[in-house]
C-alpha positions in Angstrom: -3.2 -11.7 -5.3 -5.6 -8.8 -5.8 -4.9 -5.1 -6.4 -6.2 -3.3 -3.3 -4.5 0.1 -3.5 -2.5 2.4 -5.7 0.2 3.8 -3.5 1.5 7.3 -3.9 4.1 8.8 -1.5 3.3 12.4 -0.8 5.2 15.3 0.9 2.2 16.7 2.7 -0.8 14.5 3.5 -3.3 17.4 4.1 -2.4 19.3 0.9 -2.5 16.0 -1.1 -5.9 15.1 0.4 -7.3 18.5 -0.8 -5.8 17.9 -4.2 -7.3 14.4 -4.7 -10.6 15.4 -3.2 -10.7 18.1 -5.8 -10.6 15.3 -8.4 -13.7 13.7 -6.9 -12.1 11.2 -4.5 -13.3 10.8 -0.9 -11.7 9.7 2.3 -12.2 6.0 3.0 -10.0 5.5 6.0 -7.0 7.0 7.9 -4.1 5.8 9.9 -3.1 8.7 12.1 -1.6 11.7 10.3 0.6 9.8 7.9 -1.6 7.4 5.8 -4.9 8.0 4.1 -7.1 5.9 1.8 -9.3 7.5 -0.8 -12.1 6.0 -2.8 -12.1 6.7 -6.5 -15.3 7.1 -8.4 -16.4 3.9 -10.1 -13.5 1.8 -8.9 -13.0 -0.8 -6.2 -9.3 0.0 -6.0 -8.5 2.8 -3.5 -5.7 5.4 -3.7 -3.4 5.2 -0.6 -1.3 8.3 0.0 1.4 8.3 2.7 4.2 10.5 3.9 6.7 7.6 3.6 8.7 5.4 1.2 9.5 8.4 -1.1 12.6 6.6 -2.4 10.6 3.7 -3.7 8.0 5.7 -5.6 4.4 4.8 -6.4 3.1 1.4 -7.2 0.4 -1.2 -6.4 -0.4 -2.7 -3.1 -1.6 -6.2 -3.5 -3.8 -8.1 -1.1 -2.7 -11.7 -0.3 -4.2 -14.2 2.2 -1.0 -14.2 4.3 2.1 -12.0 3.8 4.1 -14.5 5.9 3.0 -17.5 3.9 3.7 -15.6 0.6 7.2 -14.6 1.9 8.0 -18.2 3.0 7.0 -19.5 -0.5 8.9 -16.9 -2.4 11.8 -15.6 -0.2 14.5 -17.3 -2.4 12.8 -16.4 -5.7 11.9 -12.8 -5.2 14.0 -9.8 -4.2 12.4 -8.7 -0.9 13.5 -5.2 0.2 11.2 -5.0 3.3 10.6 -8.2 5.3 7.2 -9.0 6.6 6.2 -6.6 9.4 3.1 -5.8 11.4 1.0 -2.8 10.6 -2.4 -1.8 12.1 -4.5 -3.9 9.6 -2.3 -6.9 9.4 1.1 -7.7 7.8 3.1 -5.9 5.1 6.2 -6.5 2.9 7.8 -5.2 -0.3 9.7 -6.9 -3.0 11.0 -5.6 -6.4 10.1 -7.0 -9.8 12.7 -7.8 -12.4 12.9 -4.1 -13.5 13.2 -2.7 -10.0 9.5 -1.7 -9.4 8.3 -2.0 -5.8 5.6 -4.6 -5.3 3.9 -4.1 -2.0 1.9 -6.9 -0.4 -0.6 -6.7 2.5 -2.9 -8.9 4.4 -5.7 -7.9 6.7 -5.1 -10.5 9.4 -5.4 -8.0 12.3 -9.2 -7.6 12.4 -9.7 -6.3 15.9 
């Protein structure tokens, strides 16, 4: 498991992009008008901002080899609140840690 993104839900993607770019970040990738990845100076970890999941709050997005395999190995041990699902780059799921923080996992299995 490797930290790939810091996730921040935002109300307005365009306004938030301007704000973060004002802090020296640059656009790395985009998924439509709802999700944006930003590179941060001197960091391999990117900031992912999205107009979704406001109720869960910010947190890390961790890269795993296979979301489905991770889920199968941990489904009875961890509190999954979003079952594995397909997203453009691969698969995605969310579970909560012991104190209720969301832990997002992703894989990049869809490499078209």
